[in-house]
C-alpha positions in Angstrom: 94.9 310.0 144.2 91.6 309.7 143.2 91.0 306.9 145.2 93.0 307.8 148.1 90.8 311.2 147.9 87.7 309.2 147.7 88.8 307.3 150.8 89.8 309.9 153.0 86.2 311.2 152.1 84.4 307.6 153.4 86.2 307.3 156.3 85.8 311.2 157.3 82.2 310.8 157.0 82.0 307.5 158.8 83.5 309.4 161.9 81.3 311.9 161.9 77.9 310.1 161.3 79.6 307.4 164.0 81.4 309.0 166.1 84.5 307.3 165.3 85.8 304.4 163.2 84.2 301.5 164.7 86.2 298.0 164.3 86.3 294.5 165.9 89.4 293.4 167.5 89.7 289.5 167.6 91.9 287.9 170.0 93.0 284.3 171.0 92.5 283.8 174.8 93.6 280.2 175.2 94.8 277.2 172.3 94.7 273.8 172.9 96.3 272.0 170.2 93.6 272.5 167.1 91.3 273.9 169.8 90.9 278.0 170.0 89.1 280.1 172.3 88.7 283.6 170.8 87.4 286.6 172.1 85.5 289.6 169.4 85.8 293.0 171.2 84.0 295.8 169.7 86.0 298.7 169.8 86.0 302.2 168.1 88.9 305.2 167.3 87.2 308.3 168.3 88.8 311.0 166.6 87.7 314.7 166.9 85.2 316.3 164.6 88.0 318.5 163.3 89.9 315.6 162.0 87.1 314.4 160.4 86.4 317.6 158.5 89.8 317.7 157.6 89.8 314.1 156.4 86.7 315.2 154.2 88.2 318.4 152.9 91.7 316.7 152.2 89.8 313.8 150.2 87.6 316.1 148.5 90.6 318.4 147.0 92.3 315.0 146.1 89.3 313.7 144.3 88.7 316.8 142.4 92.6 317.8 141.3 92.9 313.7 140.3 89.5 313.9 138.0 90.4 317.6 136.7 93.8 316.0 135.2 92.2 313.2 133.1 
């Protein structure tokens, strides 16, 4: 539970700082034998700030709850 909480906090903070969660999408355009043509497109998963805030709150609750049990 502690790891899940930490991941939620990190993703929530990244969403607030970057305005979303950035990721790269790689797509094969053409392939002839062993030769491949690939394109990498930068995308961003835009989440509302309320969702990011909820992720931080839930992640912090899970994190502290798990550390209290030990």
